[in-house]
Every structure is written in structure tokens, then in C-alpha cells.
NUNUKE-562385 format. One record per atom (N, C-alpha, C): atom name; x, y, z. Coordinates in Angstrom, 2 decimals. Example, Ala and Ser with C-alpha at 12.3 -4.5 7.8 and 13.67 -1.06 7.14 Angstrom:
REM NUNUKE-562385
N,13.19,-5.69,7.80
CA,12.30,-4.50,7.80
C,13.20,-3.30,7.80
N,12.85,-2.25,7.08
CA,13.67,-1.06,7.14
C,12.90,0.03,7.87
END
This chain:
REM NUNUKE-562385
N,0.84,-1.20,0.00
CA,0.00,0.00,0.00
C,0.87,1.25,0.00
N,0.51,2.23,-0.84
CA,1.34,3.43,-0.94
C,0.67,4.66,-0.34
N,-0.37,4.46,0.49
CA,-1.04,5.59,1.12
C,-0.15,6.18,2.21
N,0.00,7.50,2.17
CA,0.70,8.19,3.25
C,-0.35,8.62,4.28
N,-0.66,7.70,5.18
CA,-1.74,7.93,6.14
C,-1.46,9.14,7.01
N,-0.24,9.29,7.44
CA,0.13,10.42,8.30
C,-0.11,11.75,7.58
N,0.33,11.83,6.32
CA,0.15,13.07,5.57
C,-1.32,13.33,5.30
N,-2.08,12.29,5.02
CA,-3.51,12.45,4.77
C,-4.20,13.06,5.98
N,-3.91,12.54,7.15
CA,-4.53,13.06,8.36
C,-4.08,14.49,8.65
N,-2.82,14.77,8.36
CA,-2.32,16.14,8.53
C,-3.02,17.11,7.59
N,-3.26,16.65,6.35
CA,-3.96,17.48,5.37
C,-5.37,17.81,5.83
N,-6.07,16.81,6.33
CA,-7.43,17.02,6.80
C,-7.46,18.04,7.94
N,-6.52,17.92,8.85
CA,-6.45,18.85,9.97
C,-6.10,20.25,9.49
N,-5.25,20.32,8.48
CA,-4.78,21.61,7.98
C,-5.86,22.37,7.22
N,-6.59,21.68,6.35
CA,-7.55,22.38,5.50
C,-8.87,22.64,6.20
N,-9.18,21.87,7.23
CA,-10.41,22.11,7.97
C,-11.64,21.62,7.23
N,-12.80,21.84,7.85
CA,-14.03,21.29,7.28
C,-14.70,22.20,6.27
N,-14.12,23.36,5.99
CA,-14.70,24.27,5.00
C,-14.12,24.07,3.61
N,-13.11,23.21,3.51
CA,-12.47,22.92,2.22
C,-12.63,21.43,1.94
N,-13.18,21.11,0.77
CA,-13.39,19.72,0.38
C,-12.13,19.17,-0.28
N,-11.66,18.05,0.23
CA,-10.47,17.40,-0.31
C,-10.88,16.32,-1.30
N,-10.49,16.50,-2.56
CA,-10.67,15.46,-3.57
C,-9.34,14.72,-3.71
N,-9.35,13.45,-3.39
CA,-8.13,12.64,-3.50
C,-7.98,12.20,-4.96
N,-6.93,12.66,-5.61
CA,-6.71,12.35,-7.02
C,-6.11,10.95,-7.12
N,-6.95,10.02,-7.54
CA,-6.59,8.60,-7.50
C,-6.27,8.03,-8.87
N,-6.11,8.87,-9.88
CA,-5.81,8.37,-11.23
C,-4.54,7.52,-11.19
N,-4.58,6.42,-11.86
CA,-3.51,5.42,-11.97
C,-3.26,4.66,-10.67
N,-4.01,4.96,-9.62
CA,-3.80,4.25,-8.36
C,-4.71,3.02,-8.29
N,-4.28,2.05,-7.52
CA,-4.98,0.77,-7.48
C,-6.27,0.86,-6.69
N,-7.16,-0.09,-6.99
CA,-8.40,-0.22,-6.22
C,-8.08,-0.42,-4.74
N,-7.02,-1.17,-4.46
CA,-6.64,-1.45,-3.07
C,-6.24,-0.17,-2.34
N,-5.49,0.70,-3.00
CA,-5.09,1.96,-2.38
C,-6.29,2.87,-2.15
N,-7.18,2.91,-3.12
CA,-8.38,3.74,-2.96
C,-9.23,3.22,-1.81
N,-9.37,1.90,-1.73
CA,-10.16,1.31,-0.63
C,-9.51,1.60,0.72
N,-8.19,1.61,0.76
CA,-7.51,1.91,2.02
C,-7.81,3.34,2.47
N,-7.83,4.27,1.53
CA,-8.15,5.66,1.87
C,-9.63,5.79,2.20
N,-10.47,5.06,1.49
CA,-11.89,5.01,1.80
C,-12.12,4.56,3.24
N,-11.37,3.57,3.66
CA,-11.51,3.03,5.01
C,-11.09,4.04,6.08
N,-10.32,5.04,5.68
CA,-9.96,6.13,6.59
C,-11.02,7.23,6.62
N,-12.04,7.09,5.77
CA,-13.13,8.05,5.76
C,-13.23,8.92,4.53
N,-12.28,8.79,3.58
CA,-12.31,9.62,2.38
C,-13.42,9.15,1.44
N,-14.19,10.08,0.91
CA,-15.28,9.71,0.01
C,-15.19,10.38,-1.36
N,-14.43,11.45,-1.50
CA,-14.31,12.15,-2.79
C,-13.01,11.76,-3.48
N,-13.14,11.19,-4.68
CA,-11.97,10.75,-5.44
C,-12.03,11.31,-6.86
N,-10.88,11.69,-7.41
CA,-10.81,12.28,-8.73
C,-10.07,11.42,-9.72
N,-10.67,11.23,-10.90
CA,-10.08,10.41,-11.95
C,-10.00,11.19,-13.26
N,-8.98,10.86,-14.07
CA,-8.74,11.56,-15.34
C,-9.17,10.78,-16.58
N,-9.30,9.48,-16.44
CA,-9.54,8.63,-17.61
C,-10.89,7.92,-17.46
N,-11.70,8.01,-18.50
CA,-13.07,7.51,-18.42
C,-13.12,6.02,-18.14
N,-12.39,5.23,-18.88
CA,-12.46,3.78,-18.69
C,-11.96,3.38,-17.31
N,-10.89,4.02,-16.86
CA,-10.37,3.73,-15.53
C,-11.40,4.08,-14.46
N,-12.09,5.20,-14.64
CA,-13.13,5.61,-13.70
C,-14.27,4.60,-13.68
N,-14.71,4.17,-14.84
CA,-15.80,3.18,-14.91
C,-15.40,1.89,-14.20
N,-14.19,1.43,-14.45
CA,-13.72,0.19,-13.82
C,-13.69,0.32,-12.30
N,-13.21,1.46,-11.82
CA,-13.11,1.65,-10.37
C,-14.49,1.83,-9.75
N,-15.39,2.50,-10.45
CA,-16.75,2.64,-9.96
C,-17.38,1.27,-9.73
N,-17.17,0.38,-10.67
CA,-17.76,-0.96,-10.58
C,-17.14,-1.80,-9.47
N,-15.89,-1.51,-9.13
CA,-15.16,-2.34,-8.17
C,-15.22,-1.84,-6.73
N,-15.64,-0.60,-6.54
CA,-15.53,0.03,-5.22
C,-16.90,0.40,-4.65
N,-16.96,0.73,-3.35
CA,-18.25,1.06,-2.71
C,-19.00,2.17,-3.43
N,-20.31,2.05,-3.44
CA,-21.14,2.93,-4.25
C,-21.44,4.27,-3.59
N,-20.97,4.47,-2.35
CA,-21.16,5.80,-1.75
C,-19.98,6.72,-2.01
N,-19.01,6.27,-2.81
CA,-17.91,7.16,-3.23
C,-18.46,8.24,-4.15
N,-17.99,9.46,-3.93
CA,-18.33,10.58,-4.79
C,-17.22,10.71,-5.84
N,-17.52,10.31,-7.06
CA,-16.50,10.31,-8.12
C,-16.48,11.66,-8.85
N,-15.29,12.22,-8.96
CA,-15.08,13.47,-9.68
C,-14.31,13.15,-10.95
N,-14.82,13.60,-12.10
CA,-14.03,13.47,-13.32
C,-13.26,14.76,-13.51
N,-11.93,14.68,-13.43
CA,-11.11,15.89,-13.42
C,-10.25,16.04,-14.66
N,-10.39,15.13,-15.61
CA,-9.63,15.23,-16.85
C,-10.37,16.04,-17.90
N,-9.80,16.08,-19.09
CA,-10.44,16.75,-20.21
C,-11.42,15.77,-20.84
N,-12.70,16.04,-20.70
CA,-13.75,15.09,-21.10
C,-14.20,15.33,-22.53
N,-14.12,14.28,-23.35
CA,-14.61,14.34,-24.72
C,-16.12,14.07,-24.73
N,-16.83,14.73,-25.64
CA,-18.28,14.59,-25.66
C,-18.72,13.14,-25.87
N,-17.97,12.39,-26.66
CA,-18.38,11.01,-26.93
C,-18.12,10.05,-25.78
N,-17.51,10.55,-24.70
CA,-17.24,9.71,-23.54
C,-18.20,10.00,-22.37
N,-18.98,11.05,-22.49
CA,-19.86,11.45,-21.38
C,-20.81,10.33,-20.99
N,-21.31,9.63,-21.98
CA,-22.34,8.60,-21.73
C,-21.87,7.50,-20.80
N,-20.57,7.27,-20.73
CA,-20.05,6.18,-19.92
C,-20.04,6.50,-18.43
N,-20.04,7.78,-18.07
CA,-19.96,8.15,-16.66
C,-21.20,8.89,-16.16
N,-22.13,9.18,-17.07
CA,-23.28,10.02,-16.73
C,-24.17,9.40,-15.66
N,-24.19,8.09,-15.57
CA,-25.06,7.40,-14.64
C,-24.66,7.64,-13.18
N,-23.36,7.88,-12.94
CA,-22.90,7.87,-11.55
C,-21.98,9.03,-11.14
N,-21.41,9.75,-12.09
CA,-20.42,10.75,-11.72
C,-21.04,11.82,-10.82
N,-20.29,12.23,-9.81
CA,-20.79,13.21,-8.84
C,-20.56,14.63,-9.32
N,-19.38,14.88,-9.89
CA,-19.04,16.23,-10.34
C,-18.07,16.13,-11.51
N,-18.39,16.83,-12.59
CA,-17.49,16.90,-13.75
C,-16.75,18.22,-13.71
N,-15.45,18.15,-13.47
CA,-14.60,19.34,-13.49
C,-14.20,19.61,-14.95
N,-13.74,20.78,-15.20
CA,-13.09,21.03,-16.48
C,-13.99,21.16,-17.67
N,-15.26,21.55,-17.49
CA,-16.14,21.78,-18.64
C,-15.76,23.11,-19.28
N,-15.46,23.08,-20.57
CA,-14.93,24.29,-21.20
C,-15.63,24.63,-22.51
N,-16.88,24.16,-22.69
CA,-17.62,24.54,-23.88
C,-19.10,24.31,-23.66
N,-19.91,25.08,-24.37
CA,-21.36,24.88,-24.34
C,-21.72,23.54,-24.96
N,-20.98,23.13,-25.97
CA,-21.23,21.84,-26.62
C,-21.11,20.70,-25.62
N,-20.10,20.74,-24.77
CA,-19.93,19.70,-23.77
C,-21.05,19.75,-22.74
N,-21.44,20.95,-22.32
CA,-22.57,21.08,-21.40
C,-23.84,20.48,-21.99
N,-24.06,20.70,-23.27
CA,-25.25,20.16,-23.93
C,-25.24,18.65,-23.96
N,-24.08,18.06,-24.18
CA,-23.98,16.60,-24.19
C,-24.16,16.04,-22.78
N,-23.59,16.68,-21.79
CA,-23.78,16.25,-20.40
C,-25.27,16.32,-20.05
N,-25.93,17.39,-20.47
CA,-27.36,17.53,-20.23
C,-28.15,16.40,-20.90
N,-27.78,16.09,-22.13
CA,-28.45,15.01,-22.88
C,-28.33,13.68,-22.14
N,-27.13,13.39,-21.66
CA,-26.91,12.12,-20.96
C,-27.53,12.15,-19.57
N,-27.57,13.32,-18.94
CA,-28.26,13.45,-17.67
C,-29.74,13.16,-17.80
N,-30.33,13.66,-18.89
CA,-31.76,13.41,-19.14
C,-32.01,11.92,-19.35
N,-31.13,11.27,-20.10
CA,-31.29,9.83,-20.34
C,-31.23,9.03,-19.05
N,-30.44,9.52,-18.09
CA,-30.26,8.81,-16.83
C,-31.12,9.38,-15.71
N,-32.01,10.31,-16.08
CA,-32.96,10.88,-15.12
C,-32.25,11.47,-13.90
N,-31.19,12.24,-14.16
CA,-30.49,12.89,-13.06
C,-29.91,14.22,-13.52
N,-29.67,15.08,-12.55
CA,-29.01,16.36,-12.81
C,-27.53,16.19,-12.49
N,-26.68,16.52,-13.45
CA,-25.23,16.30,-13.30
C,-24.56,17.63,-12.97
N,-23.83,17.64,-11.88
CA,-23.11,18.84,-11.44
C,-21.83,19.02,-12.25
N,-21.56,20.28,-12.61
CA,-20.40,20.61,-13.45
C,-19.68,21.82,-12.90
N,-18.39,21.88,-13.16
CA,-17.59,23.08,-12.92
C,-17.09,23.59,-14.26
N,-17.17,24.88,-14.48
CA,-16.59,25.48,-15.67
C,-15.11,25.75,-15.43
N,-14.28,25.31,-16.37
CA,-12.84,25.50,-16.24
C,-12.42,26.82,-16.88
N,-11.72,27.62,-16.10
CA,-11.25,28.93,-16.55
C,-9.74,28.87,-16.77
N,-9.30,29.43,-17.88
CA,-7.87,29.46,-18.18
C,-7.25,30.64,-17.46
N,-6.42,30.36,-16.46
CA,-5.76,31.43,-15.71
C,-4.24,31.36,-15.82
N,-3.72,30.24,-16.30
CA,-2.28,30.02,-16.31
C,-1.60,30.68,-17.51
N,-0.30,30.83,-17.40
CA,0.47,31.41,-18.50
C,0.70,30.41,-19.62
N,0.71,29.11,-19.26
CA,0.94,28.09,-20.29
C,-0.25,28.00,-21.24
N,0.01,27.90,-22.50
CA,-1.05,27.79,-23.49
C,-1.61,26.37,-23.57
N,-0.90,25.42,-22.97
CA,-1.31,24.02,-23.09
C,-2.51,23.68,-22.22
N,-2.80,24.48,-21.23
CA,-3.91,24.17,-20.33
C,-5.24,24.57,-20.97
N,-6.25,23.76,-20.72
CA,-7.59,24.02,-21.25
C,-8.28,25.09,-20.41
N,-9.39,25.59,-20.94
CA,-10.20,26.50,-20.14
C,-10.74,27.67,-20.93
N,-11.78,28.28,-20.36
CA,-12.44,29.43,-20.96
C,-11.74,30.71,-20.56
N,-11.74,31.70,-21.45
CA,-11.34,33.03,-21.01
C,-12.59,33.76,-20.51
N,-12.41,34.97,-20.03
CA,-13.52,35.67,-19.39
C,-14.66,35.93,-20.36
N,-14.34,36.27,-21.60
CA,-15.40,36.52,-22.60
C,-16.18,35.25,-22.91
N,-15.47,34.13,-23.02
CA,-16.13,32.86,-23.31
C,-17.02,32.42,-22.14
N,-16.53,32.66,-20.93
CA,-17.35,32.37,-19.74
C,-18.63,33.20,-19.76
N,-18.50,34.47,-20.08
CA,-19.66,35.36,-20.12
C,-20.64,34.91,-21.20
N,-20.11,34.46,-22.33
CA,-20.98,33.99,-23.42
C,-21.81,32.78,-22.99
N,-21.18,31.84,-22.28
CA,-21.90,30.65,-21.84
C,-22.93,31.01,-20.78
N,-22.51,31.76,-19.78
CA,-23.42,32.11,-18.68
C,-24.61,32.93,-19.19
N,-24.36,33.77,-20.19
CA,-25.42,34.64,-20.69
C,-26.23,34.05,-21.82
N,-25.93,32.82,-22.22
CA,-26.59,32.26,-23.40
C,-28.00,31.77,-23.08
N,-28.88,31.92,-24.04
CA,-30.24,31.39,-23.89
C,-30.22,29.87,-23.83
N,-29.26,29.25,-24.53
CA,-29.17,27.79,-24.55
C,-28.94,27.22,-23.15
N,-28.12,27.91,-22.36
CA,-27.81,27.40,-21.03
C,-29.07,27.24,-20.19
N,-29.93,28.22,-20.26
CA,-31.14,28.21,-19.43
C,-32.06,27.04,-19.76
N,-31.91,26.46,-20.95
CA,-32.76,25.34,-21.37
C,-32.20,23.98,-20.96
N,-31.03,23.97,-20.35
CA,-30.40,22.71,-19.96
C,-30.86,22.34,-18.55
N,-31.87,21.48,-18.49
CA,-32.52,21.16,-17.21
C,-31.82,20.04,-16.44
N,-30.90,19.35,-17.08
CA,-30.27,18.19,-16.43
C,-28.79,18.40,-16.12
N,-28.39,19.67,-16.09
CA,-27.06,20.01,-15.59
C,-27.20,21.12,-14.56
N,-26.21,21.20,-13.70
CA,-26.12,22.32,-12.78
C,-24.67,22.80,-12.76
N,-24.47,24.07,-13.08
CA,-23.13,24.65,-12.97
C,-22.93,25.01,-11.50
N,-22.07,24.25,-10.85
CA,-21.91,24.36,-9.40
C,-20.73,25.23,-8.99
N,-19.92,25.64,-9.97
CA,-18.77,26.47,-9.61
C,-17.77,26.60,-10.73
N,-16.61,27.10,-10.36
CA,-15.51,27.31,-11.30
C,-14.29,26.54,-10.82
N,-13.44,26.16,-11.75
CA,-12.18,25.51,-11.39
C,-11.08,25.97,-12.34
N,-9.84,25.80,-11.89
CA,-8.72,26.10,-12.75
C,-7.44,25.54,-12.16
N,-6.40,25.56,-12.98
CA,-5.06,25.18,-12.55
C,-4.12,26.35,-12.80
N,-3.30,26.64,-11.82
CA,-2.35,27.75,-11.94
C,-1.15,27.32,-12.78
N,-0.34,28.30,-13.14
CA,0.88,28.02,-13.89
C,1.79,27.09,-13.11
N,2.51,26.25,-13.84
CA,3.49,25.36,-13.22
C,4.78,26.16,-13.03
N,4.90,26.78,-11.88
CA,6.03,27.67,-11.61
C,6.30,27.69,-10.12
N,7.51,28.04,-9.76
CA,7.85,28.21,-8.34
C,7.63,29.65,-7.89
N,7.17,30.51,-8.80
CA,6.92,31.91,-8.46
C,5.57,32.01,-7.74
N,5.60,32.12,-6.43
CA,4.37,32.12,-5.64
C,3.50,33.34,-5.94
N,4.12,34.44,-6.29
CA,3.33,35.64,-6.60
C,2.49,35.42,-7.86
N,3.07,34.77,-8.86
CA,2.32,34.44,-10.08
C,1.13,33.54,-9.76
N,1.39,32.50,-8.99
CA,0.32,31.57,-8.63
C,-0.77,32.28,-7.84
N,-0.38,33.10,-6.89
CA,-1.35,33.81,-6.06
C,-2.21,34.76,-6.90
N,-1.57,35.45,-7.81
CA,-2.32,36.39,-8.66
C,-3.33,35.65,-9.56
N,-2.93,34.48,-10.04
CA,-3.85,33.70,-10.89
C,-5.05,33.21,-10.08
N,-4.78,32.70,-8.89
CA,-5.88,32.26,-8.03
C,-6.77,33.44,-7.63
N,-6.17,34.56,-7.37
CA,-6.93,35.75,-6.96
C,-7.85,36.21,-8.09
N,-7.36,36.11,-9.31
CA,-8.17,36.47,-10.47
C,-9.39,35.55,-10.58
N,-9.17,34.25,-10.38
CA,-10.29,33.31,-10.46
C,-11.31,33.59,-9.36
N,-10.83,33.93,-8.16
CA,-11.75,34.25,-7.06
C,-12.57,35.49,-7.40
N,-11.97,36.47,-8.07
CA,-12.70,37.67,-8.47
C,-13.80,37.31,-9.46
N,-13.49,36.44,-10.43
CA,-14.51,35.98,-11.37
C,-15.63,35.25,-10.64
N,-15.24,34.39,-9.74
CA,-16.23,33.62,-8.97
C,-17.17,34.56,-8.22
N,-16.60,35.55,-7.57
CA,-17.43,36.50,-6.81
C,-18.39,37.26,-7.71
N,-17.96,37.54,-8.93
CA,-18.79,38.34,-9.83
C,-19.94,37.54,-10.43
N,-19.84,36.21,-10.40
CA,-20.88,35.38,-11.02
C,-21.73,34.62,-10.01
N,-21.34,34.58,-8.75
CA,-22.05,33.68,-7.84
C,-23.34,34.25,-7.27
N,-23.73,35.44,-7.73
CA,-25.01,35.99,-7.33
C,-26.05,35.90,-8.44
N,-25.73,35.16,-9.48
CA,-26.62,35.06,-10.63
C,-27.94,34.38,-10.27
N,-29.00,34.88,-10.84
CA,-30.33,34.29,-10.63
C,-30.69,33.41,-11.84
N,-29.95,32.31,-11.99
CA,-30.20,31.36,-13.07
C,-30.42,30.00,-12.43
N,-31.53,29.35,-12.79
CA,-31.96,28.13,-12.09
C,-30.88,27.04,-12.07
N,-30.19,26.87,-13.19
CA,-29.21,25.77,-13.25
C,-27.77,26.25,-13.10
N,-27.58,27.41,-12.51
CA,-26.24,27.98,-12.32
C,-26.16,28.60,-10.93
N,-25.71,27.79,-9.97
CA,-25.56,28.23,-8.59
C,-24.12,27.97,-8.15
N,-23.30,28.99,-8.22
CA,-21.88,28.81,-7.93
C,-21.66,28.66,-6.42
N,-21.19,27.50,-6.04
CA,-20.88,27.23,-4.64
C,-19.46,26.69,-4.47
N,-18.89,26.19,-5.55
CA,-17.58,25.55,-5.48
C,-16.54,26.38,-6.22
N,-15.43,26.66,-5.55
CA,-14.28,27.27,-6.19
C,-13.13,26.28,-6.05
N,-12.88,25.52,-7.11
CA,-11.92,24.43,-7.07
C,-10.60,24.90,-7.66
N,-9.65,25.11,-6.80
CA,-8.30,25.48,-7.24
C,-7.32,25.05,-6.16
N,-6.17,24.59,-6.61
CA,-5.14,24.13,-5.70
C,-4.91,22.65,-5.79
N,-3.63,22.27,-5.99
CA,-3.24,20.87,-6.04
C,-2.08,20.67,-5.06
N,-1.41,19.54,-5.15
CA,-0.40,19.21,-4.14
C,0.64,20.31,-3.95
N,1.06,20.94,-5.03
CA,2.15,21.91,-4.94
C,1.70,23.30,-4.50
N,0.41,23.62,-4.68
CA,0.00,25.00,-4.44
C,-1.30,25.14,-3.65
N,-1.74,24.07,-2.99
CA,-3.04,24.12,-2.32
C,-3.08,25.13,-1.18
N,-1.95,25.35,-0.52
CA,-1.94,26.30,0.59
C,-2.24,27.71,0.09
N,-1.63,28.09,-1.01
CA,-1.88,29.42,-1.60
C,-3.34,29.49,-2.05
N,-3.82,28.42,-2.68
CA,-5.19,28.40,-3.18
C,-6.20,28.63,-2.05
N,-6.00,27.94,-0.95
CA,-6.92,28.10,0.18
C,-6.86,29.52,0.74
N,-5.67,30.07,0.81
CA,-5.52,31.46,1.27
C,-6.27,32.43,0.37
N,-6.39,32.07,-0.91
CA,-7.06,32.94,-1.88
C,-8.53,32.58,-2.09
N,-9.05,31.67,-1.29
CA,-10.49,31.44,-1.31
C,-10.98,30.11,-1.82
N,-10.08,29.19,-2.16
CA,-10.52,27.89,-2.64
C,-11.29,27.14,-1.56
N,-12.37,26.46,-1.98
CA,-13.07,25.57,-1.04
C,-13.09,24.13,-1.53
N,-12.27,23.85,-2.55
CA,-12.07,22.47,-3.00
C,-10.66,22.34,-3.56
N,-9.90,21.38,-3.04
CA,-8.54,21.16,-3.53
C,-8.43,19.72,-4.04
N,-7.56,19.53,-5.02
CA,-7.36,18.23,-5.64
C,-5.94,17.76,-5.31
N,-5.83,16.78,-4.44
CA,-4.53,16.36,-3.93
C,-4.28,14.91,-4.30
N,-3.16,14.66,-4.97
CA,-2.81,13.31,-5.36
C,-1.51,12.83,-4.75
N,-0.40,13.38,-5.21
CA,0.91,12.84,-4.85
C,1.22,12.94,-3.36
N,0.71,13.94,-2.66
CA,0.96,14.05,-1.23
C,0.33,12.89,-0.46
N,-0.74,12.34,-1.00
CA,-1.44,11.24,-0.34
C,-0.99,9.88,-0.86
N,-0.91,9.76,-2.18
CA,-0.65,8.47,-2.82
C,0.80,8.27,-3.22
N,1.62,9.31,-3.13
CA,2.95,9.21,-3.69
C,2.94,9.60,-5.15
N,4.07,9.50,-5.80
CA,4.16,9.92,-7.20
C,3.33,9.00,-8.08
N,2.94,9.53,-9.23
CA,2.02,8.83,-10.13
C,2.61,7.55,-10.68
N,1.76,6.52,-10.71
CA,2.12,5.27,-11.36
C,1.76,5.37,-12.84
N,2.33,4.49,-13.63
CA,1.91,4.41,-15.03
C,1.23,3.07,-15.23
N,0.03,3.14,-15.83
CA,-0.68,1.91,-16.15
C,-1.18,2.01,-17.57
N,-1.49,0.88,-18.15
CA,-1.95,0.87,-19.53
C,-3.37,1.41,-19.61
N,-3.64,2.20,-20.64
CA,-4.98,2.75,-20.87
C,-5.60,2.06,-22.06
END
């Protein structure tokens, strides 16, 4: 088992009960996830659809599964039945497909819109104008089987703490400006930012959901996809 139980308990004590810890379990074994589950963890994050489906089938059904990777529209149908929260939604087209699959499964699927705040061009996400276009669109209001529950993003991969802090602060400003909206399927409650390397800064800047993998599970394993 590669769970760092001591660090996990320290993390829980450090972040407190106002910040939700999503344990990033991608590439980790069912046994390791079950070990963390037995310690009380219920929120787990996965990047790969097939891996998520396999783990869902093998593990307790009260786990709250978060899809945190870049989700293709043709893969939504495989996780729509059970996924708790889809992070990283970055287009109206994807929202429409999630809504379609939510309707088929008679459930409302919670989503986070991913905002591009980092300096790297490789990261996915909406800019402020694109976010405004989605939130203000007539199409959004017709999507009865999705709920936009918040915003998420990843900061630049840098050791410059000021850069990271400014990026998180910008996302918090956007979050504050949109979370008073009177739209039935858009109730911003989650601000998901911060991972193993920068979660402390993220929490200081207002994050209420962090995604932690390597601090709990150790460095990433490689498995066949």
C-alpha cells in the first residue's frame, strides 16, 4: 500500500471542514483507494473515463466520483449514470452533451466550468469573454439536467508564488462576480483550485475544493490505458 496515512490526516487537519479534499486517484490501485476510503475519504478524482468506470464498478457505491480530466463529448455517456461532479467543462457543446446524458439517466449532473488562468497555453479552459458567453446564453437556461456548481482552474506550473497567487486571486474575483446570478441551473458554490504543490496558496485565496494526489498516494504510477 502506498497511502501516506500520516500526511492524509495532517492534510485534513490543515484544510479544515470548510475545504473539500478530492483525492486524485488516477492510476492508483483499487486497493489503495479502498484503504483511503476506510480512513473516511469519500471524494476521489479520476482523469480517464475507462479507468473511472472500472473503479466505480469495483468500489463502494457511496464514493463521490469526480471526473477531473479533459472530457470528450463522446465519452460522457459512460460516466453520466454515476459521476458526482465533472470538473473542467470548457464549452457549451460539452454542457449540452452532459445535459443530454443526464436526461437519459434521469439525473441532474453537477459541473464546474474550467477557466484558463495560467500562463501556459497548453492548459484548457475558458477566457472571461467565453465564460460570459456561456453564462449569458439562452441555450444554457434550457439545460434542465445540468447544474453549474462552480468554477475551477489550474495555476501556472512555476515556483513563483506571486504568479500563482495572482492567478488564483483572479479566479476568485470571477467567482465573486458570477455567484449571485439568478439562473436556475447555475448556482456557484464551489471554487476548485489548488493541487499538491499550491493548495496552501489556493486556500488562502479562497478555494473551497482542492485536488490532492501525490501528497497522499505518492508519485504517479503508469498503467496501460
